[in-house]
PQR file with spaces between the fields and no chain letter, atoms N, CA, C, O and H, PARSE charges and radii, in Angstrom:
ATOM       1  N    MET     1       9.145    0.669  -12.484 -0.4000 1.5000
ATOM       2  CA   MET     1       8.592    1.135  -11.238 -0.0000 2.0000
ATOM       3  C    MET     1       7.423    0.246  -10.813  0.5500 1.7000
ATOM       4  O    MET     1       7.310   -0.125   -9.644 -0.5500 1.4000
ATOM       5  N    GLN     2       6.565   -0.090  -11.760 -0.4000 1.5000
ATOM       6  CA   GLN     2       5.405   -0.935  -11.452 -0.0000 2.0000
ATOM       7  C    GLN     2       5.865   -2.287  -10.911  0.5500 1.7000
ATOM       8  O    GLN     2       5.315   -2.791   -9.932 -0.5500 1.4000
ATOM       9  H    GLN     2       6.656    0.211  -12.709  0.4000 1.0000
ATOM      10  N    HIS     3       6.862   -2.861  -11.545 -0.4000 1.5000
ATOM      11  CA   HIS     3       7.357   -4.158  -11.071 -0.0000 2.0000
ATOM      12  C    HIS     3       7.955   -4.024   -9.668  0.5500 1.7000
ATOM      13  O    HIS     3       7.669   -4.835   -8.787 -0.5500 1.4000
ATOM      14  H    HIS     3       7.309   -2.452  -12.340  0.4000 1.0000
ATOM      15  N    LEU     4       8.770   -3.018   -9.469 -0.4000 1.5000
ATOM      16  CA   LEU     4       9.439   -2.843   -8.181 -0.0000 2.0000
ATOM      17  C    LEU     4       8.456   -2.664   -7.034  0.5500 1.7000
ATOM      18  O    LEU     4       8.648   -3.230   -5.957 -0.5500 1.4000
ATOM      19  H    LEU     4       9.003   -2.359  -10.184  0.4000 1.0000
ATOM      20  N    LEU     5       7.412   -1.887   -7.252 -0.4000 1.5000
ATOM      21  CA   LEU     5       6.485   -1.564   -6.167 -0.0000 2.0000
ATOM      22  C    LEU     5       5.254   -2.459   -6.086  0.5500 1.7000
ATOM      23  O    LEU     5       4.620   -2.534   -5.033 -0.5500 1.4000
ATOM      24  H    LEU     5       7.255   -1.427   -8.126  0.4000 1.0000
ATOM      25  N    VAL     6       4.908   -3.134   -7.169 -0.4000 1.5000
ATOM      26  CA   VAL     6       3.626   -3.847   -7.187 -0.0000 2.0000
ATOM      27  C    VAL     6       3.734   -5.311   -7.600  0.5500 1.7000
ATOM      28  O    VAL     6       3.252   -6.184   -6.878 -0.5500 1.4000
ATOM      29  H    VAL     6       5.424   -3.073   -8.024  0.4000 1.0000
ATOM      30  N    THR     7       4.345   -5.597   -8.725 -0.4000 1.5000
ATOM      31  CA   THR     7       4.257   -6.948   -9.268 -0.0000 2.0000
ATOM      32  C    THR     7       5.328   -7.909   -8.769  0.5500 1.7000
ATOM      33  O    THR     7       5.142   -9.122   -8.865 -0.5500 1.4000
ATOM      34  H    THR     7       4.736   -4.888   -9.311  0.4000 1.0000
ATOM      35  N    CYS     8       6.409   -7.424   -8.256 -0.4000 1.5000
ATOM      36  CA   CYS     8       7.467   -8.281   -7.726 -0.0000 2.0000
ATOM      37  C    CYS     8       6.914   -9.098   -6.545  0.5500 1.7000
ATOM      38  O    CYS     8       6.307   -8.524   -5.641 -0.5500 1.4000
ATOM      39  H    CYS     8       6.560   -6.439   -8.178  0.4000 1.0000
ATOM      40  N    PRO     9       7.110  -10.414   -6.535 -0.5600 1.5000
ATOM      41  CA   PRO     9       6.590  -11.235   -5.440  0.2800 2.0000
ATOM      42  C    PRO     9       7.087  -10.781   -4.061  0.5500 1.7000
ATOM      43  O    PRO     9       6.334  -10.806   -3.087 -0.5500 1.4000
ATOM      44  N    PHE    10       8.330  -10.375   -3.987 -0.4000 1.5000
ATOM      45  CA   PHE    10       8.854   -9.879   -2.710 -0.0000 2.0000
ATOM      46  C    PHE    10       8.112   -8.624   -2.271  0.5500 1.7000
ATOM      47  O    PHE    10       7.730   -8.506   -1.106 -0.5500 1.4000
ATOM      48  H    PHE    10       8.942  -10.355   -4.778  0.4000 1.0000
ATOM      49  N    SER    11       7.905   -7.691   -3.185 -0.4000 1.5000
ATOM      50  CA   SER    11       7.186   -6.451   -2.873 -0.0000 2.0000
ATOM      51  C    SER    11       5.763   -6.736   -2.414  0.5500 1.7000
ATOM      52  O    SER    11       5.280   -6.128   -1.458 -0.5500 1.4000
ATOM      53  H    SER    11       8.215   -7.787   -4.131  0.4000 1.0000
ATOM      54  N    ARG    12       5.099   -7.650   -3.088 -0.4000 1.5000
ATOM      55  CA   ARG    12       3.722   -7.993   -2.714 -0.0000 2.0000
ATOM      56  C    ARG    12       3.669   -8.559   -1.299  0.5500 1.7000
ATOM      57  O    ARG    12       2.751   -8.251   -0.539 -0.5500 1.4000
ATOM      58  H    ARG    12       5.491   -8.143   -3.865  0.4000 1.0000
ATOM      59  N    GLN    13       4.648   -9.381   -0.946 -0.4000 1.5000
ATOM      60  CA   GLN    13       4.681   -9.940    0.402 -0.0000 2.0000
ATOM      61  C    GLN    13       4.962   -8.862    1.447  0.5500 1.7000
ATOM      62  O    GLN    13       4.377   -8.873    2.530 -0.5500 1.4000
ATOM      63  H    GLN    13       5.394   -9.630   -1.563  0.4000 1.0000
ATOM      64  N    VAL    14       5.851   -7.942    1.122 -0.4000 1.5000
ATOM      65  CA   VAL    14       6.159   -6.848    2.051 -0.0000 2.0000
ATOM      66  C    VAL    14       4.929   -5.976    2.272  0.5500 1.7000
ATOM      67  O    VAL    14       4.636   -5.605    3.409 -0.5500 1.4000
ATOM      68  H    VAL    14       6.326   -7.933    0.242  0.4000 1.0000
ATOM      69  N    TRP    15       4.203   -5.641    1.205 -0.4000 1.5000
ATOM      70  CA   TRP    15       2.965   -4.860    1.357 -0.0000 2.0000
ATOM      71  C    TRP    15       2.000   -5.594    2.279  0.5500 1.7000
ATOM      72  O    TRP    15       1.452   -5.007    3.212 -0.5500 1.4000
ATOM      73  H    TRP    15       4.440   -5.942    0.282  0.4000 1.0000
ATOM      74  N    HIS    16       1.797   -6.880    2.013 -0.4000 1.5000
ATOM      75  CA   HIS    16       0.864   -7.675    2.811 -0.0000 2.0000
ATOM      76  C    HIS    16       1.286   -7.706    4.281  0.5500 1.7000
ATOM      77  O    HIS    16       0.469   -7.465    5.169 -0.5500 1.4000
ATOM      78  H    HIS    16       2.243   -7.357    1.255  0.4000 1.0000
ATOM      79  N    ASP    17       2.548   -7.999    4.531 -0.4000 1.5000
ATOM      80  CA   ASP    17       3.043   -8.092    5.906 -0.0000 2.0000
ATOM      81  C    ASP    17       2.942   -6.758    6.646  0.5500 1.7000
ATOM      82  O    ASP    17       2.612   -6.720    7.831 -0.5500 1.4000
ATOM      83  H    ASP    17       3.212   -8.194    3.809  0.4000 1.0000
ATOM      84  N    THR    18       3.225   -5.682    5.944 -0.4000 1.5000
ATOM      85  CA   THR    18       3.152   -4.359    6.580 -0.0000 2.0000
ATOM      86  C    THR    18       1.726   -4.008    6.959  0.5500 1.7000
ATOM      87  O    THR    18       1.478   -3.549    8.074 -0.5500 1.4000
ATOM      88  H    THR    18       3.492   -5.713    4.981  0.4000 1.0000
ATOM      89  N    PHE    19       0.795   -4.214    6.058 -0.4000 1.5000
ATOM      90  CA   PHE    19      -0.597   -3.908    6.387 -0.0000 2.0000
ATOM      91  C    PHE    19      -1.139   -4.843    7.462  0.5500 1.7000
ATOM      92  O    PHE    19      -1.937   -4.423    8.300 -0.5500 1.4000
ATOM      93  H    PHE    19       0.996   -4.586    5.152  0.4000 1.0000
ATOM      94  N    PHE    20      -0.723   -6.092    7.449 -0.4000 1.5000
ATOM      95  CA   PHE    20      -1.139   -7.034    8.489 -0.0000 2.0000
ATOM      96  C    PHE    20      -0.586   -6.598    9.840  0.5500 1.7000
ATOM      97  O    PHE    20      -1.303   -6.607   10.841 -0.5500 1.4000
ATOM      98  H    PHE    20      -0.075   -6.434    6.768  0.4000 1.0000
ATOM      99  N    TRP    21       0.683   -6.218    9.869 -0.4000 1.5000
ATOM     100  CA   TRP    21       1.332   -5.770   11.101 -0.0000 2.0000
ATOM     101  C    TRP    21       0.659   -4.526   11.664  0.5500 1.7000
ATOM     102  O    TRP    21       0.505   -4.395   12.878 -0.5500 1.4000
ATOM     103  H    TRP    21       1.266   -6.210    9.056  0.4000 1.0000
ATOM     104  N    ARG    22       0.260   -3.616   10.786 -0.4000 1.5000
ATOM     105  CA   ARG    22      -0.399   -2.378   11.212 -0.0000 2.0000
ATOM     106  C    ARG    22      -1.893   -2.579   11.467  0.5500 1.7000
ATOM     107  O    ARG    22      -2.594   -1.647   11.863 -0.5500 1.4000
ATOM     108  H    ARG    22       0.386   -3.722    9.800  0.4000 1.0000
ATOM     109  N    ARG    23      -2.374   -3.808   11.236 -0.4000 1.5000
ATOM     110  CA   ARG    23      -3.789   -4.147   11.399 -0.0000 2.0000
ATOM     111  C    ARG    23      -4.684   -3.280   10.514  0.5500 1.7000
ATOM     112  O    ARG    23      -5.773   -2.868   10.914 -0.5500 1.4000
ATOM     113  H    ARG    23      -1.804   -4.565   10.915  0.4000 1.0000
ATOM     114  N    MET    24      -4.201   -3.019    9.320 -0.4000 1.5000
ATOM     115  CA   MET    24      -4.965   -2.237    8.348 -0.0000 2.0000
ATOM     116  C    MET    24      -5.713   -3.201    7.440  0.5500 1.7000
ATOM     117  O    MET    24      -5.169   -4.222    7.019 -0.5500 1.4000
ATOM     118  H    MET    24      -3.316   -3.353    8.995  0.4000 1.0000
ATOM     119  N    THR    25      -6.952   -2.873    7.146 -0.4000 1.5000
ATOM     120  CA   THR    25      -7.779   -3.757    6.335 -0.0000 2.0000
ATOM     121  C    THR    25      -7.691   -3.458    4.843  0.5500 1.7000
ATOM     122  O    THR    25      -8.335   -4.139    4.044 -0.5500 1.4000
ATOM     123  H    THR    25      -7.394   -2.044    7.489  0.4000 1.0000
ATOM     124  N    CYS    26      -6.915   -2.463    4.453 -0.4000 1.5000
ATOM     125  CA   CYS    26      -6.831   -2.125    3.032 -0.0000 2.0000
ATOM     126  C    CYS    26      -6.045   -3.199    2.278  0.5500 1.7000
ATOM     127  O    CYS    26      -5.246   -3.940    2.851 -0.5500 1.4000
ATOM     128  H    CYS    26      -6.392   -1.910    5.101  0.4000 1.0000
ATOM     129  N    ARG    27      -6.301   -3.250    0.990 -0.4000 1.5000
ATOM     130  CA   ARG    27      -5.618   -4.217    0.141 -0.0000 2.0000
ATOM     131  C    ARG    27      -4.304   -3.644   -0.352  0.5500 1.7000
ATOM     132  O    ARG    27      -4.149   -2.431   -0.488 -0.5500 1.4000
ATOM     133  H    ARG    27      -6.949   -2.648    0.525  0.4000 1.0000
ATOM     134  N    ARG    28      -3.371   -4.525   -0.616 -0.4000 1.5000
ATOM     135  CA   ARG    28      -2.100   -4.080   -1.196 -0.0000 2.0000
ATOM     136  C    ARG    28      -2.348   -3.640   -2.629  0.5500 1.7000
ATOM     137  O    ARG    28      -3.392   -3.958   -3.197 -0.5500 1.4000
ATOM     138  H    ARG    28      -3.497   -5.511   -0.506  0.4000 1.0000
ATOM     139  N    PRO    29      -1.418   -2.920   -3.221 -0.5600 1.5000
ATOM     140  CA   PRO    29      -1.618   -2.459   -4.599  0.2800 2.0000
ATOM     141  C    PRO    29      -1.892   -3.618   -5.544  0.5500 1.7000
ATOM     142  O    PRO    29      -1.278   -4.681   -5.449 -0.5500 1.4000
ATOM     143  N    ASP    30      -2.823   -3.390   -6.452 -0.4000 1.5000
ATOM     144  CA   ASP    30      -3.220   -4.393   -7.432 -0.0000 2.0000
ATOM     145  C    ASP    30      -2.255   -4.367   -8.610  0.5500 1.7000
ATOM     146  O    ASP    30      -1.735   -3.311   -8.969 -0.5500 1.4000
ATOM     147  H    ASP    30      -3.322   -2.527   -6.530  0.4000 1.0000
ATOM     148  N    GLN    31      -2.017   -5.524   -9.207 -0.4000 1.5000
ATOM     149  CA   GLN    31      -1.088   -5.612  -10.336 -0.0000 2.0000
ATOM     150  C    GLN    31      -1.590   -4.862  -11.564  0.5500 1.7000
ATOM     151  O    GLN    31      -0.789   -4.441  -12.399 -0.5500 1.4000
ATOM     152  H    GLN    31      -2.440   -6.382   -8.915  0.4000 1.0000
ATOM     153  N    ASP    32      -2.903   -4.691  -11.685 -0.4000 1.5000
ATOM     154  CA   ASP    32      -3.462   -4.052  -12.877 -0.0000 2.0000
ATOM     155  C    ASP    32      -3.620   -2.543  -12.739  0.5500 1.7000
ATOM     156  O    ASP    32      -3.816   -1.850  -13.738 -0.5500 1.4000
ATOM     157  H    ASP    32      -3.553   -5.033  -11.007  0.4000 1.0000
ATOM     158  N    ALA    33      -3.540   -2.029  -11.528 -0.4000 1.5000
ATOM     159  CA   ALA    33      -3.729   -0.594  -11.308 -0.0000 2.0000
ATOM     160  C    ALA    33      -2.391    0.076  -11.020  0.5500 1.7000
ATOM     161  O    ALA    33      -1.445   -0.564  -10.560 -0.5500 1.4000
ATOM     162  H    ALA    33      -3.380   -2.592  -10.717  0.4000 1.0000
ATOM     163  N    SER    34      -2.328    1.354  -11.294 -0.4000 1.5000
ATOM     164  CA   SER    34      -1.116    2.093  -10.967 -0.0000 2.0000
ATOM     165  C    SER    34      -1.117    2.397   -9.466  0.5500 1.7000
ATOM     166  O    SER    34      -2.142    2.289   -8.793 -0.5500 1.4000
ATOM     167  H    SER    34      -3.096    1.874  -11.667  0.4000 1.0000
ATOM     168  N    ILE    35       0.030    2.769   -8.976 -0.4000 1.5000
ATOM     169  CA   ILE    35       0.142    3.110   -7.552 -0.0000 2.0000
ATOM     170  C    ILE    35      -0.773    4.288   -7.216  0.5500 1.7000
ATOM     171  O    ILE    35      -1.419    4.290   -6.168 -0.5500 1.4000
ATOM     172  H    ILE    35       0.862    2.857   -9.523  0.4000 1.0000
ATOM     173  N    SER    36      -0.831    5.277   -8.087 -0.4000 1.5000
ATOM     174  CA   SER    36      -1.668    6.453   -7.798 -0.0000 2.0000
ATOM     175  C    SER    36      -3.153    6.087   -7.793  0.5500 1.7000
ATOM     176  O    SER    36      -3.908    6.602   -6.969 -0.5500 1.4000
ATOM     177  H    SER    36      -0.306    5.276   -8.938  0.4000 1.0000
ATOM     178  N    GLU    37      -3.580    5.214   -8.692 -0.4000 1.5000
ATOM     179  CA   GLU    37      -4.984    4.765   -8.689 -0.0000 2.0000
ATOM     180  C    GLU    37      -5.289    3.992   -7.408  0.5500 1.7000
ATOM     181  O    GLU    37      -6.330    4.187   -6.781 -0.5500 1.4000
ATOM     182  H    GLU    37      -2.967    4.796   -9.362  0.4000 1.0000
ATOM     183  N    TRP    38      -4.372    3.122   -7.036 -0.4000 1.5000
ATOM     184  CA   TRP    38      -4.556    2.360   -5.797 -0.0000 2.0000
ATOM     185  C    TRP    38      -4.628    3.299   -4.598  0.5500 1.7000
ATOM     186  O    TRP    38      -5.487    3.148   -3.728 -0.5500 1.4000
ATOM     187  H    TRP    38      -3.525    2.964   -7.545  0.4000 1.0000
ATOM     188  N    TRP    39      -3.716    4.274   -4.560 -0.4000 1.5000
ATOM     189  CA   TRP    39      -3.665    5.197   -3.436 -0.0000 2.0000
ATOM     190  C    TRP    39      -4.981    5.977   -3.293  0.5500 1.7000
ATOM     191  O    TRP    39      -5.521    6.079   -2.191 -0.5500 1.4000
ATOM     192  H    TRP    39      -3.018    4.397   -5.267  0.4000 1.0000
ATOM     193  N    LEU    40      -5.484    6.514   -4.374 -0.4000 1.5000
ATOM     194  CA   LEU    40      -6.724    7.291   -4.306 -0.0000 2.0000
ATOM     195  C    LEU    40      -7.905    6.433   -3.853  0.5500 1.7000
ATOM     196  O    LEU    40      -8.719    6.875   -3.043 -0.5500 1.4000
ATOM     197  H    LEU    40      -5.045    6.431   -5.269  0.4000 1.0000
ATOM     198  N    ALA    41      -7.998    5.223   -4.368 -0.4000 1.5000
ATOM     199  CA   ALA    41      -9.096    4.329   -3.978 -0.0000 2.0000
ATOM     200  C    ALA    41      -8.969    3.895   -2.521  0.5500 1.7000
ATOM     201  O    ALA    41      -9.958    3.875   -1.788 -0.5500 1.4000
ATOM     202  H    ALA    41      -7.336    4.863   -5.026  0.4000 1.0000
ATOM     203  N    THR    42      -7.769    3.551   -2.105 -0.4000 1.5000
ATOM     204  CA   THR    42      -7.547    3.089   -0.741 -0.0000 2.0000
ATOM     205  C    THR    42      -7.772    4.212    0.259  0.5500 1.7000
ATOM     206  O    THR    42      -8.376    3.997    1.310 -0.5500 1.4000
ATOM     207  H    THR    42      -6.966    3.567   -2.700  0.4000 1.0000
ATOM     208  N    LYS    43      -7.298    5.386   -0.053 -0.4000 1.5000
ATOM     209  CA   LYS    43      -7.479    6.541    0.830 -0.0000 2.0000
ATOM     210  C    LYS    43      -8.965    6.842    1.021  0.5500 1.7000
ATOM     211  O    LYS    43      -9.403    7.151    2.129 -0.5500 1.4000
ATOM     212  H    LYS    43      -6.807    5.561   -0.907  0.4000 1.0000
ATOM     213  N    ALA    44      -9.727    6.750   -0.049 -0.4000 1.5000
ATOM     214  CA   ALA    44     -11.168    7.030    0.033 -0.0000 2.0000
ATOM     215  C    ALA    44     -11.890    6.004    0.907  0.5500 1.7000
ATOM     216  O    ALA    44     -12.872    6.336    1.570 -0.5500 1.4000
ATOM     217  H    ALA    44      -9.371    6.498   -0.949  0.4000 1.0000
ATOM     218  N    LEU    45     -11.406    4.761    0.911 -0.4000 1.5000
ATOM     219  CA   LEU    45     -12.058    3.704    1.687 -0.0000 2.0000
ATOM     220  C    LEU    45     -11.572    3.615    3.135  0.5500 1.7000
ATOM     221  O    LEU    45     -12.180    2.924    3.953 -0.5500 1.4000
ATOM     222  H    LEU    45     -10.608    4.491    0.373  0.4000 1.0000
ATOM     223  N    THR    46     -10.496    4.300    3.447 -0.4000 1.5000
ATOM     224  CA   THR    46      -9.924    4.251    4.798 -0.0000 2.0000
ATOM     225  C    THR    46     -10.599    5.295    5.683  0.5500 1.7000
ATOM     226  O    THR    46     -10.738    6.449    5.278 -0.5500 1.4000
ATOM     227  H    THR    46     -10.002    4.861    2.783  0.4000 1.0000
ATOM     228  N    PRO    47     -11.023    4.902    6.893 -0.5600 1.5000
ATOM     229  CA   PRO    47     -11.619    5.886    7.808  0.2800 2.0000
ATOM     230  C    PRO    47     -10.647    7.036    8.081  0.5500 1.7000
ATOM     231  O    PRO    47      -9.435    6.834    8.156 -0.5500 1.4000
ATOM     232  N    LYS    48     -11.184    8.219    8.224 -0.4000 1.5000
ATOM     233  CA   LYS    48     -10.362    9.419    8.359 -0.0000 2.0000
ATOM     234  C    LYS    48      -9.311    9.327    9.471  0.5500 1.7000
ATOM     235  O    LYS    48      -8.178    9.756    9.251 -0.5500 1.4000
ATOM     236  H    LYS    48     -12.169    8.384    8.163  0.4000 1.0000
ATOM     237  N    PRO    49      -9.632    8.786   10.660 -0.5600 1.5000
ATOM     238  CA   PRO    49      -8.605    8.719   11.708  0.2800 2.0000
ATOM     239  C    PRO    49      -7.418    7.802   11.359  0.5500 1.7000
ATOM     240  O    PRO    49      -6.351    7.926   11.962 -0.5500 1.4000
ATOM     241  N    LEU    50      -7.591    6.896   10.406 -0.4000 1.5000
ATOM     242  CA   LEU    50      -6.512    5.979   10.035 -0.0000 2.0000
ATOM     243  C    LEU    50      -5.726    6.419    8.811  0.5500 1.7000
ATOM     244  O    LEU    50      -4.740    5.774    8.454 -0.5500 1.4000
ATOM     245  H    LEU    50      -8.457    6.796    9.916  0.4000 1.0000
ATOM     246  N    ARG    51      -6.131    7.487    8.168 -0.4000 1.5000
ATOM     247  CA   ARG    51      -5.481    7.904    6.921 -0.0000 2.0000
ATOM     248  C    ARG    51      -4.041    8.355    7.128  0.5500 1.7000
ATOM     249  O    ARG    51      -3.196    8.124    6.263 -0.5500 1.4000
ATOM     250  H    ARG    51      -6.932    8.011    8.458  0.4000 1.0000
ATOM     251  N    LYS    52      -3.750    8.985    8.245 -0.4000 1.5000
ATOM     252  CA   LYS    52      -2.387    9.436    8.500 -0.0000 2.0000
ATOM     253  C    LYS    52      -1.445    8.229    8.602  0.5500 1.7000
ATOM     254  O    LYS    52      -0.342    8.254    8.057 -0.5500 1.4000
ATOM     255  H    LYS    52      -4.436    9.172    8.948  0.4000 1.0000
ATOM     256  N    GLY    53      -1.878    7.183    9.293 -0.4000 1.5000
ATOM     257  CA   GLY    53      -1.076    5.961    9.394 -0.0000 2.0000
ATOM     258  C    GLY    53      -0.906    5.281    8.048  0.5500 1.7000
ATOM     259  O    GLY    53       0.168    4.768    7.735 -0.5500 1.4000
ATOM     260  H    GLY    53      -2.774    7.162    9.735  0.4000 1.0000
ATOM     261  N    LEU    54      -1.964    5.277    7.255 -0.4000 1.5000
ATOM     262  CA   LEU    54      -1.891    4.703    5.915 -0.0000 2.0000
ATOM     263  C    LEU    54      -0.885    5.479    5.068  0.5500 1.7000
ATOM     264  O    LEU    54      -0.062    4.883    4.372 -0.5500 1.4000
ATOM     265  H    LEU    54      -2.837    5.693    7.510  0.4000 1.0000
ATOM     266  N    ALA    55      -0.952    6.791    5.129 -0.4000 1.5000
ATOM     267  CA   ALA    55      -0.027    7.621    4.349 -0.0000 2.0000
ATOM     268  C    ALA    55       1.416    7.379    4.790  0.5500 1.7000
ATOM     269  O    ALA    55       2.308    7.263    3.950 -0.5500 1.4000
ATOM     270  H    ALA    55      -1.620    7.274    5.695  0.4000 1.0000
ATOM     271  N    SER    56       1.647    7.303    6.082 -0.4000 1.5000
ATOM     272  CA   SER    56       3.003    7.069    6.588 -0.0000 2.0000
ATOM     273  C    SER    56       3.523    5.712    6.136  0.5500 1.7000
ATOM     274  O    SER    56       4.648    5.608    5.647 -0.5500 1.4000
ATOM     275  H    SER    56       0.923    7.397    6.764  0.4000 1.0000
ATOM     276  N    ALA    57       2.712    4.678    6.297 -0.4000 1.5000
ATOM     277  CA   ALA    57       3.139    3.331    5.909 -0.0000 2.0000
ATOM     278  C    ALA    57       3.410    3.256    4.413  0.5500 1.7000
ATOM     279  O    ALA    57       4.394    2.647    3.994 -0.5500 1.4000
ATOM     280  H    ALA    57       1.799    4.763    6.694  0.4000 1.0000
ATOM     281  N    THR    58       2.557    3.862    3.611 -0.4000 1.5000
ATOM     282  CA   THR    58       2.718    3.814    2.162 -0.0000 2.0000
ATOM     283  C    THR    58       3.977    4.555    1.713  0.5500 1.7000
ATOM     284  O    THR    58       4.724    4.056    0.871 -0.5500 1.4000
ATOM     285  H    THR    58       1.758    4.356    3.951  0.4000 1.0000
ATOM     286  N    LEU    59       4.210    5.724    2.262 -0.4000 1.5000
ATOM     287  CA   LEU    59       5.413    6.479    1.879 -0.0000 2.0000
ATOM     288  C    LEU    59       6.671    5.763    2.329  0.5500 1.7000
ATOM     289  O    LEU    59       7.651    5.713    1.585 -0.5500 1.4000
ATOM     290  H    LEU    59       3.603    6.129    2.946  0.4000 1.0000
ATOM     291  N    LEU    60       6.662    5.211    3.523 -0.4000 1.5000
ATOM     292  CA   LEU    60       7.846    4.500    3.996 -0.0000 2.0000
ATOM     293  C    LEU    60       8.107    3.241    3.175  0.5500 1.7000
ATOM     294  O    LEU    60       9.260    2.897    2.915 -0.5500 1.4000
ATOM     295  H    LEU    60       5.866    5.251    4.126  0.4000 1.0000
ATOM     296  N    MET    61       7.048    2.557    2.769 -0.4000 1.5000
ATOM     297  CA   MET    61       7.207    1.363    1.958 -0.0000 2.0000
ATOM     298  C    MET    61       7.881    1.707    0.627  0.5500 1.7000
ATOM     299  O    MET    61       8.813    1.026    0.199 -0.5500 1.4000
ATOM     300  H    MET    61       6.111    2.837    2.981  0.4000 1.0000
ATOM     301  N    ARG    62       7.408    2.752   -0.008 -0.4000 1.5000
ATOM     302  CA   ARG    62       7.998    3.121   -1.304 -0.0000 2.0000
ATOM     303  C    ARG    62       9.434    3.607   -1.129  0.5500 1.7000
ATOM     304  O    ARG    62      10.277    3.360   -1.992 -0.5500 1.4000
ATOM     305  H    ARG    62       6.651    3.305    0.339  0.4000 1.0000
ATOM     306  N    TRP    63       9.719    4.285   -0.041 -0.4000 1.5000
ATOM     307  CA   TRP    63      11.077    4.779    0.210 -0.0000 2.0000
ATOM     308  C    TRP    63      12.020    3.616    0.482  0.5500 1.7000
ATOM     309  O    TRP    63      13.165    3.627    0.030 -0.5500 1.4000
ATOM     310  H    TRP    63       9.034    4.486    0.660  0.4000 1.0000
ATOM     311  N    MET    64      11.548    2.612    1.217 -0.4000 1.5000
ATOM     312  CA   MET    64      12.395    1.484    1.568 -0.0000 2.0000
ATOM     313  C    MET    64      12.765    0.627    0.349  0.5500 1.7000
ATOM     314  O    MET    64      13.854    0.055    0.303 -0.5500 1.4000
ATOM     315  H    MET    64      10.618    2.603    1.583  0.4000 1.0000
ATOM     316  N    PHE    65      11.868    0.537   -0.631 -0.4000 1.5000
ATOM     317  CA   PHE    65      12.170   -0.244   -1.819 -0.0000 2.0000
ATOM     318  C    PHE    65      13.252    0.458   -2.592  0.5500 1.7000
ATOM     319  O    PHE    65      13.673   -0.025   -3.643 -0.5500 1.4000
ATOM     320  H    PHE    65      10.983    1.002   -0.593  0.4000 1.0000
């Protein structure tokens, strides 16, 4: 799961492109952290009005993989 969602070069590029397209300043998941750790940290750093978009993009990304 970690490789599929985080460490795979294709996955990393998709995360980057999606956040760039959405003009989100958050970082893609880190190779050393789990998805849940990344999610909690990113959610805390994202302004409240943008959290719904972040949640939608993140869930769709994981579903698409």
